[in-house]
N, C-alpha and C positions, 0 to 999 in steps of 0.2 A: 504494500500500500504506500502510495506516494502522497505527500502533503505539500501544497504550496502555501507560502505566506505572503501577505500583502500588508504594507504599512501605508495608511492614508496620510499624506504629508504635503498636500497642495495648498492648504489654506494660509492666508496672511496672518490671521489672528488679530482681527480689528480691535478686540477688547484689550489687547496687550498695549495698544497705543504706541506701537513700535513698527518701524519699517522692516525690521529683521524678521524673516520667516519664523513663525512660532516655534517650530521644531528645532530651531537653532539656538534658542535661548539656553543659557548654561545652567546645568544642575550638577553641583559638586565638580565643576571644572570640565564637564563634558556636555556637548550639545544634547538636548533632550532626546533627539532621535536615536542616539546611541543606545538608550535603554530599550527602545522598541526593537532595534536590531538584535540585541542580545536575546530577547524573549523568543525570537523565531529563527535564530541563526542556524539551528540544527535541521531546519526543514529542507526538503529537496530543492525547491525553487523559491526564490525570494524576489519580490518586486516592491518598489516604492513609487507610489503615485505622487509626482511632484508638480508644482504649479508656480506659485509666487516665488520669484527669484530662484527658479529651478536649478540654475547652475551652482548657486551657493549650497543648496541642499545636496545636490549630487556629489559635491566635493567631500561631504562628510559620510558617504556611504562606504561600507566595508566591501571587501572583495566578495563577489557572489551576489550582491544586491543590485538589481537592475532597475534603473530609473525609467519611469513611463510618464510622459508629459501630458497633463490635463490643462489644455490651453485656457479653457473657461472653467471657473469653479462654480458648478451648479448643483452642489450637494454630494453627499456620500454615494448615492446611487449612480449619479453621473460619473463619479470617479471610477467606480467599478465597471461601468459600461465602457469607459475609455480604456481601461486595462484589458477587458475581455476582447475588445476589437483591435487591440494593438498588435503590431508585428512581433513585439517581444513575447506576447503570450500565445502566439499562434501554435507553437509546437509543444505547449505545456501538456504533460502526460500525467498530471496528478489526479487523484481520486477525490480529494477534499481540498478546500481552499480556506485557510484561516485569514481573517481580515481584522486588523487592529488599528486604532488611531495612533498617530505619531506623538501624541502629547500626554501619554500615560506612563511616566517613568517608574511607577511602583509596580507595574505588571511584571511578573516573573515567568521564566520558562516553565516552572512547575504548573502554573495556572493554565498555560497554553496546552501542555501535555495532558492535563486532566480533561480539558475541554475536548481535545482531539479524541482521547480514549472513549469518553462517554458517547460522543457523536458517532464515531466509526463503529463501535460495538453495537449500537442500537440500530445502525443502518437507517438513520433518519434523514430528513431533508436538511436540517440544520440544528446547531446547538448555539446557545448564547450564554455569555457570562452576565450574571446580574448580581445586585447587592441590595440589601435593605439598609437604607440610610436615614439618619435623623432629620436631615433637611434635603428634600428631593428637588429643590429649586434649581432649574436649569437642565435637569435630566429628562430624558424620555421615560415615560412610565410604562411598566410592564402590566398589561391587561390580561388577566388569566381567564380561562374557561375550564374550571376544575384544575387539573394539573398541567394543562397545556396552555401555551400562550396563544391568545386570539389575535393580539396586535401589540405593537409598541407605538405609543402616541407621543409626539413631541409636545413640550410644554405649551407652546404657542397655539397648538391645535387641540389641546386637551379641554374637556369639560370640567366643571368644578369638582364633581365626584372623582374624576380621573386624576385631578391634581392632588387629591388627598392620598393617593397611593404612594407608599414608601419604597416599594421595590422598583428599582430603576435599571435602565439599560446602561451597559458599560461601553457599547460600541465595539465589542469584541465578539466575533462570530467564527464558527466553523461551518462552512456550507458544503453539502454534497455538490460536487462540481457539476454534475449533470443537471441537478435542480437549478443551480445558479445560471447556467447557460440557457436553459429552457425558459426561464421566467424573468430574466433581467430586463428584457425589452418591454415587459408589461408595466414597468414603473412609469409614473407620470409626475408632473409637478403641480398637481391640484391641491395646494395647501397654502397656508398663510405666508410661507417663506418663498413660494414659487421655486422650490428646489426639488430635486429628485432624491427621495429618501430611500436608503438601502433598507431601512426598517420595514418598509411596506412589503418586503418579501415574506415577513413573518405572517402577515395577514393573508397573503396569497397561499402560503402553505396550509394555514388553518382552514381556509375556504375549500381547499382541495383535499381536506381530510388527510394531510400528510403529517407524520409525526415530527415533533420538535422536542428538544430537551433543554432544560435549564440547569446551569451549574452556578450555584451561588458561591460568592467569594466575599471577603471582608470589604467594608466600605473603603478602607485605605487603598486596596488593590486597584480599584477602578478610578481613583482620583485623577481627573483630567486637569489640564492647565489652560485656562481661557483668560486669565488676567494676571497681573503682576503679583497680586496678593495670593492667588492660588499657586503661582510659581514658588513663592516664599514658603507656603505651607508644605508643599511637596519636598522642597529642598531641606527644610527643617526635619521632616520625617526621616529622610535618607541620611542626613548628617547625624541625627541621634543614633541611628543604627550603626553607622560607621564608627562613631566615637565609642560606643559600647563594645564593638568588636575589638578596638584597640585596647580598651581597659581590660578586657578578658585576656589579652595577650601580654599584660604586665606593664602597661603604660598608664601613668598618673595624669589626670587632668584636674587642674585647680578649679576651673569654672567652665563647665561644658557649654553653658549658655552663651559665652563670649568667645568661644574657640571655633574657628572655621577651618575645615579641612577639605581639600579636593580628594576625590576617590583614589587617585593614583599615589597619594602620599604614603610613604613607608615610614613607620616609627617602630624602633626596636625596643625590646623590654628594658625596663629600668629607667627610661627617660621620663622627665617631668615636663609637662606642657602647662605653662602658667597662663593666667587670665589674659584675655584679649590678644591671643596669638592667631595669626593667619598663616597656614601652611598650604601652599598651592602648587599646581603643576607637578612635575616629576621630582618632588623633593624627597630626600631620604635622611632621616634622623637616626643616627646609630645609638648604641647602648649608652645608658647613663648620662645623657645630656640634660641640661636645664635650658629650656627654650622659653623666653618671655620673662616677665610680662611685656605686653605692648610691642610685639615683634612680628615682622612680616618676612617670610622666607618663601621664595619662588624658584623652582627649577634648580635647587641646590642640594649639595650633600654636606652634612654636618658630621664630623668625625666623632668617634667614641669619647665621652667624657667632656665634651665641649660645653661652654656656657655662652648663650647669646641673649643679651638683655637690651630692651628698648632700641632695637636696631632693625635695619632693612637689608636683606640679602637677596640678590637676584642673579642667578646664573653663576653661583660660587661653589667652589670645592674646598672644604676644610678637611684635610686628611687625618689630622690627629686632634688631640685635646686642645682646642683653641679657646681664647677668652675674647669675646667680641662685645663691645659696647661699654657703657651705655651710649646710645645715639650715634652709632657707627653706620655707615652706608657702604656696603660691599657690592660692587657692580659686576656686570658680566665679565667673565674671563679672569676673575680673581681666584688664584689657587694658593692655599695656605698649607704649609707643611705642619708637622707636629709642634705643638707648644707656641704657636704664634699668638701675639696679642695685638688687637686693633682696638684702640680705646676711644674715649669720648670725642664725638664730633670729628672723627677721622673718616676718610673716604679712600677706597681703593678701586681701581678699574684696570682690567686686562693686565694684571701683574702676577708674577710668581714671587712668593714670599717664603724664604727658607726657614727651616726649623729654628725655634728659639728667637726669631726676630721680633722686634717690638715697634709698633707705630702707636705710641701712647695716646696722643690726643691732638686735636686741632691741626691735622696734617692731611696732605693729599699725595697719594702714590698712584700714578697712572702710567701705563705702558712702561713698566719697570720690572727689573729682575733683581731681587734682593736675595743674597745667599744667606748662610746660616749666621745667627747671632748678630744681626745688624740692629743697631739702635737708631731709629729715625725719629728725632726729637720733635717737640711741640712746635707747631707753626711752620714746619718745613714742607716744601712741595717739590714735586718733579714738574718742570715746565716742559710739557711733552708736545705742544702744538705750536707751530710757527705761523699759523694762519692758512696754510695750505696742506701740510703733511704732519702726521704724528711721528715722533721719534722716541726711541727707547733710552732709558737710563739703566746702567748696570752698577750695582753696588755689591762688591765682593764681601766675603765672609769677614765677620768681626769688625766691620767698619762702624764708625760712630759719626752720625750726622747731627750737628748741633742744632739748637733752636733757631727758627726763623731763617732757614737756609733755602735758597732757590737753586735747584740743579737743572741747568738749561740743557736739555737733551739735543743731540746725542752726546752723552758724557759717561765716563767710566770712573768710579771711585774704587781704588785698589784695595786689596786685602789688608785689613788692619789699619786703614787710613782714618784720619779724623778731619772733619770739616768744621771750621770755626763758626760759632754762632753769628748770624747776621750776614753770611757770605752769599754772593751770587757767583756760582761756579759754572764757568762756560768751557773749561778745558779739563781733560782727564787729570785725575789725582793719582800719583804713583802709590804702590803699596807702602803702608806704614808712614806715609807723609802727612803733614798737616796742610790742608788746603784752606787758605784764608783770603778773603777779598774784602778790604775795608779801606775807606779813606782815613787819612790821619785826623784824629780828633782835635778840634780847636775849641778852646774856652775863651770867651771874650769877657774880660773883667768889666764890671760896672754896667753891663748891658741893660739890666732890668731897671736900673735907676734912670738911664737915658730914655727909657720908654714912658716914664711917668709924665703926665701933663705938667706944663710949666707952673700952673697955679698950685700944684701939690709940692713943689720944691721949696 
């Protein structure tokens, strides 16, 4: 038995008040459509009906998912008609077709498998996932005739008694393919929305005395996203599950309500995540780290035993136990070896910093290579940009850069060398030499007395 899967992802999502296609809004760092793809990734054939900004949606499809363009968005039924008439579907050899919306990220593969099992074993026309909800506003209502569904009525078309029904449609179906092909053309747009409803197939099955099945799931499972507030609700649910899974694996969270994680983030046992911390992208936190409070880390690796406090890291690798912050900004391409310290209000970018080196505070290290045990003192910077090109600074091991120094790249500071405070270094400094650049100090006696107004004399 072969099953095809279809994701309906053509809509703009007008209630989102955004020009971005609804299915591309992010949930835990992933486009929403990612979750729908997971739920049906195991099926034999996989299609995604795209429409609004179809090229952007198609870019987010995994291998094996075939986009089918719906030029006009005239309802879910029209989307399926478009699919069935498409060249992409022409050679489809499936027995059943699963159809799901692209805006239901809480749907799981297990839910789909259960729906397929019940529908295929019963050899029925179709199966539908439903849920009993506390507030059915906005959902299509399930109208039963005994244990069978007689129809699904959209809220705008529902009578007052029908609007009181708590069992609602999920928009997730498993159709016998032959039934789908034989009846899809019978759908019309005679409703308040002037759209072609896929749900009208349920009424067609009932009128023809064909069996249907209902699979009830939890209210959370079918939660769709039609507004920014609903997007927030769904993401909070998934975030809570994600944080709980990390805690079960030995990670401490000081305040789960103010911690934000993307799904791909890896946190190893023994680490402590303090309040108001954001870990996003492909970030990996190794064992026994302290991260936060008030810290943002994106696409970075933080080595075992590190501490990162009140800081921002983006595209950074910390290979060993580093001490970062408070208020440090480590930018893309910063690679820190074991035992590096980057202190208060310091910034690094595209630099390699050797083990034991220190950039204590109020400094900038950009496009530089620091070897082991370099001291880069307060207020010092690498001058890496000449207005057209970036140049690199090299500082060899055990060098000492005094406070308020400008190293004008390209320049090399030799092993064990020292740079005097307040210097502007434009030439290489040999190993163990003192590099110093200062004008001779002048003291002008009586200067302040001369500045006084005459009437004060």
